[in-house]
PDB file of N, H, CA, C and O in Angstrom:
ATOM      1  N   MET A   1      15.959 -78.870 -21.160  1.00  0.00           N
ATOM      2  CA  MET A   1      17.314 -79.212 -21.834  1.00  0.00           C
ATOM      3  C   MET A   1      18.080 -80.077 -20.898  1.00  0.00           C
ATOM      4  O   MET A   1      18.100 -79.839 -19.691  1.00  0.00           O
ATOM      5  N   ALA A   2      18.687 -81.041 -21.417  1.00  0.00           N
ATOM      6  H   ALA A   2      18.670 -81.234 -22.398  1.00  0.00           H
ATOM      7  CA  ALA A   2      19.575 -81.922 -20.628  1.00  0.00           C
ATOM      8  C   ALA A   2      20.997 -81.195 -20.524  1.00  0.00           C
ATOM      9  O   ALA A   2      21.376 -80.327 -21.310  1.00  0.00           O
ATOM     10  N   ARG A   3      21.722 -81.680 -19.436  1.00  0.00           N
ATOM     11  H   ARG A   3      21.413 -82.386 -18.798  1.00  0.00           H
ATOM     12  CA  ARG A   3      22.959 -81.202 -19.070  1.00  0.00           C
ATOM     13  C   ARG A   3      23.958 -81.265 -20.294  1.00  0.00           C
ATOM     14  O   ARG A   3      24.799 -80.380 -20.454  1.00  0.00           O
ATOM     15  N   LEU A   4      23.844 -82.279 -21.104  1.00  0.00           N
ATOM     16  H   LEU A   4      23.161 -82.997 -20.974  1.00  0.00           H
ATOM     17  CA  LEU A   4      24.855 -82.528 -22.177  1.00  0.00           C
ATOM     18  C   LEU A   4      24.372 -82.536 -23.492  1.00  0.00           C
ATOM     19  O   LEU A   4      24.885 -83.160 -24.421  1.00  0.00           O
ATOM     20  N   ASP A   5      23.182 -81.692 -23.563  1.00  0.00           N
ATOM     21  H   ASP A   5      22.766 -81.184 -22.809  1.00  0.00           H
ATOM     22  CA  ASP A   5      22.663 -81.620 -25.051  1.00  0.00           C
ATOM     23  C   ASP A   5      23.851 -81.034 -25.962  1.00  0.00           C
ATOM     24  O   ASP A   5      24.711 -80.285 -25.498  1.00  0.00           O
ATOM     25  N   ASN A   6      23.818 -81.420 -27.219  1.00  0.00           N
ATOM     26  H   ASN A   6      23.119 -82.029 -27.596  1.00  0.00           H
ATOM     27  CA  ASN A   6      24.750 -80.797 -28.236  1.00  0.00           C
ATOM     28  C   ASN A   6      26.171 -81.054 -27.831  1.00  0.00           C
ATOM     29  O   ASN A   6      27.034 -80.241 -28.161  1.00  0.00           O
ATOM     30  N   ARG A   7      26.481 -82.140 -27.130  1.00  0.00           N
ATOM     31  H   ARG A   7      25.779 -82.800 -26.862  1.00  0.00           H
ATOM     32  CA  ARG A   7      27.710 -82.601 -26.690  1.00  0.00           C
ATOM     33  C   ARG A   7      27.931 -84.035 -27.389  1.00  0.00           C
ATOM     34  O   ARG A   7      26.934 -84.734 -27.567  1.00  0.00           O
ATOM     35  N   VAL A   8      29.106 -84.468 -27.762  1.00  0.00           N
ATOM     36  H   VAL A   8      29.916 -83.900 -27.617  1.00  0.00           H
ATOM     37  CA  VAL A   8      29.364 -85.696 -28.288  1.00  0.00           C
ATOM     38  C   VAL A   8      30.365 -86.400 -27.180  1.00  0.00           C
ATOM     39  O   VAL A   8      31.297 -85.778 -26.671  1.00  0.00           O
ATOM     40  N   ALA A   9      30.088 -87.630 -26.903  1.00  0.00           N
ATOM     41  H   ALA A   9      29.331 -88.136 -27.316  1.00  0.00           H
ATOM     42  CA  ALA A   9      31.098 -88.406 -26.059  1.00  0.00           C
ATOM     43  C   ALA A   9      31.674 -89.655 -26.860  1.00  0.00           C
ATOM     44  O   ALA A   9      30.872 -90.298 -27.538  1.00  0.00           O
ATOM     45  N   LEU A  10      32.821 -89.988 -26.835  1.00  0.00           N
ATOM     46  H   LEU A  10      33.472 -89.466 -26.285  1.00  0.00           H
ATOM     47  CA  LEU A  10      33.493 -91.096 -27.377  1.00  0.00           C
ATOM     48  C   LEU A  10      33.895 -91.859 -26.068  1.00  0.00           C
ATOM     49  O   LEU A  10      34.748 -91.410 -25.303  1.00  0.00           O
ATOM     50  N   ILE A  11      33.246 -93.010 -25.862  1.00  0.00           N
ATOM     51  H   ILE A  11      32.553 -93.374 -26.483  1.00  0.00           H
ATOM     52  CA  ILE A  11      33.635 -93.710 -24.663  1.00  0.00           C
ATOM     53  C   ILE A  11      34.359 -95.087 -24.974  1.00  0.00           C
ATOM     54  O   ILE A  11      33.801 -96.065 -25.470  1.00  0.00           O
ATOM     55  N   THR A  12      35.731 -95.002 -24.591  1.00  0.00           N
ATOM     56  H   THR A  12      36.185 -94.207 -24.188  1.00  0.00           H
ATOM     57  CA  THR A  12      36.356 -96.386 -24.708  1.00  0.00           C
ATOM     58  C   THR A  12      36.132 -97.379 -23.638  1.00  0.00           C
ATOM     59  O   THR A  12      36.099 -96.948 -22.485  1.00  0.00           O
ATOM     60  N   GLY A  13      35.997 -98.462 -23.816  1.00  0.00           N
ATOM     61  H   GLY A  13      36.024 -98.812 -24.753  1.00  0.00           H
ATOM     62  CA  GLY A  13      35.628 -99.582 -22.901  1.00  0.00           C
ATOM     63  C   GLY A  13      34.229 -99.548 -22.609  1.00  0.00           C
ATOM     64  O   GLY A  13      33.855 -99.820 -21.468  1.00  0.00           O
ATOM     65  N   ALA A  14      33.415 -99.247 -23.503  1.00  0.00           N
ATOM     66  H   ALA A  14      33.719 -99.026 -24.430  1.00  0.00           H
ATOM     67  CA  ALA A  14      31.968 -99.019 -23.263  1.00  0.00           C
ATOM     68  C   ALA A  14      31.310-100.472 -23.242  1.00  0.00           C
ATOM     69  O   ALA A  14      30.109-100.590 -22.997  1.00  0.00           O
ATOM     70  N   GLY A  15      32.048-101.473 -23.480  1.00  0.00           N
ATOM     71  H   GLY A  15      33.023-101.377 -23.679  1.00  0.00           H
ATOM     72  CA  GLY A  15      31.320-102.727 -23.396  1.00  0.00           C
ATOM     73  C   GLY A  15      31.011-103.281 -22.109  1.00  0.00           C
ATOM     74  O   GLY A  15      30.248-104.248 -22.096  1.00  0.00           O
ATOM     75  N   SER A  16      31.471-102.838 -21.007  1.00  0.00           N
ATOM     76  H   SER A  16      32.091-102.053 -21.017  1.00  0.00           H
ATOM     77  CA  SER A  16      31.275-103.425 -19.629  1.00  0.00           C
ATOM     78  C   SER A  16      31.893-102.346 -18.534  1.00  0.00           C
ATOM     79  O   SER A  16      32.710-101.455 -18.762  1.00  0.00           O
ATOM     80  N   GLY A  17      31.333-102.650 -17.420  1.00  0.00           N
ATOM     81  H   GLY A  17      30.668-103.374 -17.235  1.00  0.00           H
ATOM     82  CA  GLY A  17      32.027-101.765 -16.194  1.00  0.00           C
ATOM     83  C   GLY A  17      31.671-100.380 -16.256  1.00  0.00           C
ATOM     84  O   GLY A  17      30.561 -99.975 -16.600  1.00  0.00           O
ATOM     85  N   ILE A  18      32.784 -99.552 -15.864  1.00  0.00           N
ATOM     86  H   ILE A  18      33.687 -99.881 -15.585  1.00  0.00           H
ATOM     87  CA  ILE A  18      32.699 -98.249 -15.695  1.00  0.00           C
ATOM     88  C   ILE A  18      32.419 -97.569 -17.039  1.00  0.00           C
ATOM     89  O   ILE A  18      31.706 -96.566 -17.064  1.00  0.00           O
ATOM     90  N   GLY A  19      32.956 -98.082 -18.167  1.00  0.00           N
ATOM     91  H   GLY A  19      33.535 -98.897 -18.147  1.00  0.00           H
ATOM     92  CA  GLY A  19      32.798 -97.467 -19.420  1.00  0.00           C
ATOM     93  C   GLY A  19      31.420 -97.475 -19.898  1.00  0.00           C
ATOM     94  O   GLY A  19      30.879 -96.524 -20.462  1.00  0.00           O
ATOM     95  N   ARG A  20      30.756 -98.870 -19.580  1.00  0.00           N
ATOM     96  H   ARG A  20      31.195 -99.643 -19.122  1.00  0.00           H
ATOM     97  CA  ARG A  20      29.375 -98.922 -19.941  1.00  0.00           C
ATOM     98  C   ARG A  20      28.419 -98.091 -19.184  1.00  0.00           C
ATOM     99  O   ARG A  20      27.467 -97.481 -19.670  1.00  0.00           O
ATOM    100  N   ALA A  21      28.795 -98.132 -17.859  1.00  0.00           N
ATOM    101  H   ALA A  21      29.569 -98.628 -17.465  1.00  0.00           H
ATOM    102  CA  ALA A  21      27.991 -97.055 -16.973  1.00  0.00           C
ATOM    103  C   ALA A  21      28.080 -95.632 -17.457  1.00  0.00           C
ATOM    104  O   ALA A  21      27.051 -94.972 -17.601  1.00  0.00           O
ATOM    105  N   SER A  22      29.205 -95.160 -17.699  1.00  0.00           N
ATOM    106  H   SER A  22      30.041 -95.696 -17.582  1.00  0.00           H
ATOM    107  CA  SER A  22      29.545 -93.908 -18.249  1.00  0.00           C
ATOM    108  C   SER A  22      28.708 -93.608 -19.487  1.00  0.00           C
ATOM    109  O   SER A  22      28.066 -92.569 -19.639  1.00  0.00           O
ATOM    110  N   ALA A  23      28.770 -94.556 -20.310  1.00  0.00           N
ATOM    111  H   ALA A  23      29.292 -95.400 -20.187  1.00  0.00           H
ATOM    112  CA  ALA A  23      28.074 -94.327 -21.726  1.00  0.00           C
ATOM    113  C   ALA A  23      26.643 -94.028 -21.460  1.00  0.00           C
ATOM    114  O   ALA A  23      26.126 -92.971 -21.824  1.00  0.00           O
ATOM    115  N   ILE A  24      25.974 -95.011 -20.789  1.00  0.00           N
ATOM    116  H   ILE A  24      26.394 -95.868 -20.493  1.00  0.00           H
ATOM    117  CA  ILE A  24      24.622 -94.829 -20.426  1.00  0.00           C
ATOM    118  C   ILE A  24      24.293 -93.689 -19.639  1.00  0.00           C
ATOM    119  O   ILE A  24      23.207 -93.167 -19.891  1.00  0.00           O
ATOM    120  N   ARG A  25      25.017 -93.173 -18.713  1.00  0.00           N
ATOM    121  H   ARG A  25      25.899 -93.596 -18.508  1.00  0.00           H
ATOM    122  CA  ARG A  25      24.705 -92.017 -18.076  1.00  0.00           C
ATOM    123  C   ARG A  25      24.815 -90.802 -18.935  1.00  0.00           C
ATOM    124  O   ARG A  25      23.875 -90.008 -18.971  1.00  0.00           O
ATOM    125  N   MET A  26      25.913 -90.603 -19.636  1.00  0.00           N
ATOM    126  H   MET A  26      26.677 -91.247 -19.606  1.00  0.00           H
ATOM    127  CA  MET A  26      26.113 -89.539 -20.603  1.00  0.00           C
ATOM    128  C   MET A  26      24.990 -89.473 -21.650  1.00  0.00           C
ATOM    129  O   MET A  26      24.502 -88.377 -21.925  1.00  0.00           O
ATOM    130  N   ALA A  27      24.585 -90.528 -22.210  1.00  0.00           N
ATOM    131  H   ALA A  27      24.982 -91.419 -21.987  1.00  0.00           H
ATOM    132  CA  ALA A  27      23.408 -90.571 -22.953  1.00  0.00           C
ATOM    133  C   ALA A  27      22.098 -90.217 -22.212  1.00  0.00           C
ATOM    134  O   ALA A  27      21.299 -89.516 -22.832  1.00  0.00           O
ATOM    135  N   SER A  28      21.840 -90.540 -21.199  1.00  0.00           N
ATOM    136  H   SER A  28      22.489 -91.109 -20.694  1.00  0.00           H
ATOM    137  CA  SER A  28      20.828 -90.199 -20.276  1.00  0.00           C
ATOM    138  C   SER A  28      20.730 -88.574 -20.150  1.00  0.00           C
ATOM    139  O   SER A  28      19.673 -87.948 -20.080  1.00  0.00           O
ATOM    140  N   GLU A  29      21.847 -88.101 -20.138  1.00  0.00           N
ATOM    141  H   GLU A  29      22.706 -88.610 -20.195  1.00  0.00           H
ATOM    142  CA  GLU A  29      22.078 -86.446 -19.892  1.00  0.00           C
ATOM    143  C   GLU A  29      21.898 -85.853 -21.092  1.00  0.00           C
ATOM    144  O   GLU A  29      21.832 -84.624 -21.044  1.00  0.00           O
ATOM    145  N   GLY A  30      21.798 -86.369 -22.175  1.00  0.00           N
ATOM    146  H   GLY A  30      21.853 -87.367 -22.214  1.00  0.00           H
ATOM    147  CA  GLY A  30      21.466 -85.799 -23.423  1.00  0.00           C
ATOM    148  C   GLY A  30      22.724 -85.905 -24.574  1.00  0.00           C
ATOM    149  O   GLY A  30      22.561 -85.452 -25.707  1.00  0.00           O
ATOM    150  N   ALA A  31      23.854 -86.482 -24.199  1.00  0.00           N
ATOM    151  H   ALA A  31      23.987 -86.849 -23.278  1.00  0.00           H
ATOM    152  CA  ALA A  31      25.096 -86.490 -25.131  1.00  0.00           C
ATOM    153  C   ALA A  31      24.839 -87.580 -26.294  1.00  0.00           C
ATOM    154  O   ALA A  31      24.234 -88.639 -26.126  1.00  0.00           O
ATOM    155  N   ALA A  32      25.310 -87.205 -27.294  1.00  0.00           N
ATOM    156  H   ALA A  32      25.802 -86.345 -27.430  1.00  0.00           H
ATOM    157  CA  ALA A  32      25.296 -88.174 -28.432  1.00  0.00           C
ATOM    158  C   ALA A  32      26.547 -89.196 -28.035  1.00  0.00           C
ATOM    159  O   ALA A  32      27.627 -88.685 -27.739  1.00  0.00           O
ATOM    160  N   VAL A  33      26.412 -90.500 -28.030  1.00  0.00           N
ATOM    161  H   VAL A  33      25.535 -90.915 -28.271  1.00  0.00           H
ATOM    162  CA  VAL A  33      27.445 -91.312 -27.379  1.00  0.00           C
ATOM    163  C   VAL A  33      27.978 -92.249 -28.519  1.00  0.00           C
ATOM    164  O   VAL A  33      27.154 -92.862 -29.198  1.00  0.00           O
ATOM    165  N   MET A  34      29.233 -92.376 -28.741  1.00  0.00           N
ATOM    166  H   MET A  34      29.902 -91.878 -28.189  1.00  0.00           H
ATOM    167  CA  MET A  34      29.932 -93.439 -29.602  1.00  0.00           C
ATOM    168  C   MET A  34      30.585 -94.382 -28.654  1.00  0.00           C
ATOM    169  O   MET A  34      31.435 -93.987 -27.855  1.00  0.00           O
ATOM    170  N   CYS A  35      30.196 -95.638 -28.730  1.00  0.00           N
ATOM    171  H   CYS A  35      29.506 -95.959 -29.379  1.00  0.00           H
ATOM    172  CA  CYS A  35      30.731 -96.840 -27.944  1.00  0.00           C
ATOM    173  C   CYS A  35      31.912 -97.430 -28.571  1.00  0.00           C
ATOM    174  O   CYS A  35      31.844 -97.846 -29.728  1.00  0.00           O
ATOM    175  N   ALA A  36      33.032 -97.498 -27.861  1.00  0.00           N
ATOM    176  H   ALA A  36      33.087 -97.160 -26.922  1.00  0.00           H
ATOM    177  CA  ALA A  36      33.957 -98.471 -28.408  1.00  0.00           C
ATOM    178  C   ALA A  36      34.705 -99.351 -27.412  1.00  0.00           C
ATOM    179  O   ALA A  36      34.988 -98.952 -26.282  1.00  0.00           O
ATOM    180  N   ASP A  37      34.998-100.499 -27.846  1.00  0.00           N
ATOM    181  H   ASP A  37      34.768-100.824 -28.764  1.00  0.00           H
ATOM    182  CA  ASP A  37      35.636-101.430 -27.041  1.00  0.00           C
ATOM    183  C   ASP A  37      36.186-102.699 -27.818  1.00  0.00           C
ATOM    184  O   ASP A  37      35.655-103.048 -28.872  1.00  0.00           O
ATOM    185  N   LEU A  38      37.125-103.293 -27.340  1.00  0.00           N
ATOM    186  H   LEU A  38      37.556-103.009 -26.484  1.00  0.00           H
ATOM    187  CA  LEU A  38      37.820-104.429 -28.211  1.00  0.00           C
ATOM    188  C   LEU A  38      36.612-105.567 -28.225  1.00  0.00           C
ATOM    189  O   LEU A  38      36.499-106.341 -29.175  1.00  0.00           O
ATOM    190  N   ASP A  39      35.824-105.592 -27.217  1.00  0.00           N
ATOM    191  H   ASP A  39      35.916-104.963 -26.445  1.00  0.00           H
ATOM    192  CA  ASP A  39      34.728-106.528 -27.166  1.00  0.00           C
ATOM    193  C   ASP A  39      33.517-105.939 -27.962  1.00  0.00           C
ATOM    194  O   ASP A  39      32.562-105.353 -27.453  1.00  0.00           O
ATOM    195  N   GLU A  40      33.716-106.198 -29.344  1.00  0.00           N
ATOM    196  H   GLU A  40      34.492-106.674 -29.758  1.00  0.00           H
ATOM    197  CA  GLU A  40      32.630-105.784 -30.232  1.00  0.00           C
ATOM    198  C   GLU A  40      31.146-105.800 -29.720  1.00  0.00           C
ATOM    199  O   GLU A  40      30.390-104.828 -29.708  1.00  0.00           O
ATOM    200  N   ASP A  41      30.848-107.148 -29.274  1.00  0.00           N
ATOM    201  H   ASP A  41      31.463-107.937 -29.284  1.00  0.00           H
ATOM    202  CA  ASP A  41      29.494-107.518 -28.839  1.00  0.00           C
ATOM    203  C   ASP A  41      28.945-106.787 -27.670  1.00  0.00           C
ATOM    204  O   ASP A  41      27.755-106.503 -27.533  1.00  0.00           O
ATOM    205  N   GLY A  42      30.053-106.458 -26.703  1.00  0.00           N
ATOM    206  H   GLY A  42      31.019-106.689 -26.814  1.00  0.00           H
ATOM    207  CA  GLY A  42      29.749-105.594 -25.580  1.00  0.00           C
ATOM    208  C   GLY A  42      29.426-104.157 -25.919  1.00  0.00           C
ATOM    209  O   GLY A  42      28.460-103.553 -25.453  1.00  0.00           O
ATOM    210  N   ALA A  43      30.193-103.720 -26.656  1.00  0.00           N
ATOM    211  H   ALA A  43      30.978-104.211 -27.034  1.00  0.00           H
ATOM    212  CA  ALA A  43      30.050-102.247 -27.218  1.00  0.00           C
ATOM    213  C   ALA A  43      28.590-102.095 -27.865  1.00  0.00           C
ATOM    214  O   ALA A  43      27.841-101.176 -27.533  1.00  0.00           O
ATOM    215  N   GLN A  44      28.235-103.087 -28.835  1.00  0.00           N
ATOM    216  H   GLN A  44      28.843-103.833 -29.106  1.00  0.00           H
ATOM    217  CA  GLN A  44      26.993-103.118 -29.492  1.00  0.00           C
ATOM    218  C   GLN A  44      25.821-103.284 -28.458  1.00  0.00           C
ATOM    219  O   GLN A  44      24.756-102.688 -28.624  1.00  0.00           O
ATOM    220  N   GLY A  45      26.025-104.023 -27.501  1.00  0.00           N
ATOM    221  H   GLY A  45      26.890-104.507 -27.366  1.00  0.00           H
ATOM    222  CA  GLY A  45      25.148-104.280 -26.334  1.00  0.00           C
ATOM    223  C   GLY A  45      24.718-103.006 -25.617  1.00  0.00           C
ATOM    224  O   GLY A  45      23.559-102.713 -25.324  1.00  0.00           O
ATOM    225  N   THR A  46      25.807-102.295 -25.376  1.00  0.00           N
ATOM    226  H   THR A  46      26.749-102.534 -25.614  1.00  0.00           H
ATOM    227  CA  THR A  46      25.765-100.865 -24.682  1.00  0.00           C
ATOM    228  C   THR A  46      24.994 -99.901 -25.574  1.00  0.00           C
ATOM    229  O   THR A  46      24.158 -99.116 -25.128  1.00  0.00           O
ATOM    230  N   ALA A  47      25.290 -99.994 -26.735  1.00  0.00           N
ATOM    231  H   ALA A  47      25.969-100.633 -27.098  1.00  0.00           H
ATOM    232  CA  ALA A  47      24.799 -99.027 -27.738  1.00  0.00           C
ATOM    233  C   ALA A  47      23.223 -99.430 -27.914  1.00  0.00           C
ATOM    234  O   ALA A  47      22.384 -98.550 -28.109  1.00  0.00           O
ATOM    235  N   ALA A  48      22.884-100.767 -27.835  1.00  0.00           N
ATOM    236  H   ALA A  48      23.566-101.481 -27.677  1.00  0.00           H
ATOM    237  CA  ALA A  48      21.428-101.079 -28.094  1.00  0.00           C
ATOM    238  C   ALA A  48      20.631-100.660 -26.765  1.00  0.00           C
ATOM    239  O   ALA A  48      19.502-100.170 -26.769  1.00  0.00           O
ATOM    240  N   THR A  49      21.399-100.931 -25.638  1.00  0.00           N
ATOM    241  H   THR A  49      22.317-101.328 -25.636  1.00  0.00           H
ATOM    242  CA  THR A  49      20.654-100.289 -24.370  1.00  0.00           C
ATOM    243  C   THR A  49      20.397 -98.832 -24.460  1.00  0.00           C
ATOM    244  O   THR A  49      19.315 -98.402 -24.060  1.00  0.00           O
ATOM    245  N   ILE A  50      21.271 -98.050 -24.937  1.00  0.00           N
ATOM    246  H   ILE A  50      22.150 -98.399 -25.262  1.00  0.00           H
ATOM    247  CA  ILE A  50      21.256 -96.494 -25.039  1.00  0.00           C
ATOM    248  C   ILE A  50      20.133 -96.368 -26.132  1.00  0.00           C
ATOM    249  O   ILE A  50      19.320 -95.467 -25.928  1.00  0.00           O
ATOM    250  N   ALA A  51      19.974 -97.084 -27.189  1.00  0.00           N
ATOM    251  H   ALA A  51      20.635 -97.816 -27.354  1.00  0.00           H
ATOM    252  CA  ALA A  51      19.045 -96.783 -28.239  1.00  0.00           C
ATOM    253  C   ALA A  51      17.596 -97.121 -27.673  1.00  0.00           C
ATOM    254  O   ALA A  51      16.646 -96.470 -28.109  1.00  0.00           O
ATOM    255  N   GLU A  52      17.396 -98.074 -26.756  1.00  0.00           N
ATOM    256  H   GLU A  52      18.167 -98.602 -26.402  1.00  0.00           H
ATOM    257  CA  GLU A  52      16.049 -98.459 -26.211  1.00  0.00           C
ATOM    258  C   GLU A  52      15.535 -97.303 -25.356  1.00  0.00           C
ATOM    259  O   GLU A  52      14.317 -97.209 -25.209  1.00  0.00           O
ATOM    260  N   HIS A  53      16.310 -96.455 -24.805  1.00  0.00           N
ATOM    261  H   HIS A  53      17.300 -96.531 -24.925  1.00  0.00           H
ATOM    262  CA  HIS A  53      15.931 -95.460 -23.882  1.00  0.00           C
ATOM    263  C   HIS A  53      15.844 -94.126 -24.614  1.00  0.00           C
ATOM    264  O   HIS A  53      15.527 -93.106 -24.001  1.00  0.00           O
TER     265      HIS A  53
END
């Protein structure tokens, strides 16, 4: 069981930098992650990276 199983995280600024790293890390710990960013392509890229793993 991962540390963040059954948790939901809404990450603002998930398209790059600390937001992207936080989203990927929380997903790897078991959280369901929603990525939000003014840069829609960046947020979708982060979501795609998470979905690949």
